[in-house]
C-alpha angles and dihedrals in degrees: 000000000000115000100269100028093083091047092053090048091053092050090048089052090050090052095052099036095089089057099042106107140143123353112358132212111193110199111201091009095178107181091358092239091158090071087079089062096058123108122224111285097026113127119218135199119184123199119199134163097218110087093197090052091050091049089052092048092048091053095045100038103035094164092064132070121238128183133188112233135147104229091202095057116012139076110242091229097197097153115222094340116136126188136207092207129028117189131208098171114176089337112099093071089058095054122098091197107025093169090068089068098030094055089058094054100081092059091048098051125090117235093270095032128124141198119231117205125183121185136156119263119231088267090049092050091054091048091049093050091051091045091053090055089050093047094246095117134033117261089233088065093066112007095081100043108136095180141008111218134206125184094279093053094047090045092055092049091048092050092050090050096050093254134119136207112252097173140357131190139164125232136176090053092304095310093111136037135211120205119191108199137186135189107278098228089053090063092125089060094059 
C-alpha cells in the first residue's frame, strides 16, 4: 500500500470499531481488513466484485465467507441471512448505482442492526487526489470515484432506500465522514 493508505485504513477502522457488533456483512470488502477487528464469535461475510480477490481471500481467510457480487448491478442473494452490522467502508463513492446495494440493506439488517458508511468529504477527496499525484495514496483510492457525498447526498440516498441517518461524524480532520444508519420504519428503536 502507498504510504498513507494504511494509515487512513487504520483511522477508518478506529472510527467504526465502536459500532461493529454481531454478525457483519462487509459490502465491497476489498482486502477484508475489517476481519482483524472482529471479536470471537462474530460471523463475517465479505462481498467483493473481483473474483480473483475473492479466491485469494477464501484461501487466506478460510474461516470467513466471501461472495462475488457487483454491488452496482446484482442482488446480494444471501438467503435468510440477517446482519447486525453492514459495512460500506470507502465504497459508496466508487458505486455508479449505489441504490442497487442500499435498497437491499433493510431486508438484510436485524431489528437492532445498522449500516455504517464511510466516505471522503469534498475536502478529503481533494486531499486524496493530491496525495495520489504525490504517491502518498493508491490510485484505486481516488481514480474510480463516481461521486463525492456530503450529508445531504447521503441523506437523499438513504431516504430512497428506506433508511435513515441515526448519527453522523467527521474524522481525519474533516477529510472523512462516518454515517450510522438504521432502517427508517424502525425509527422508534433508535
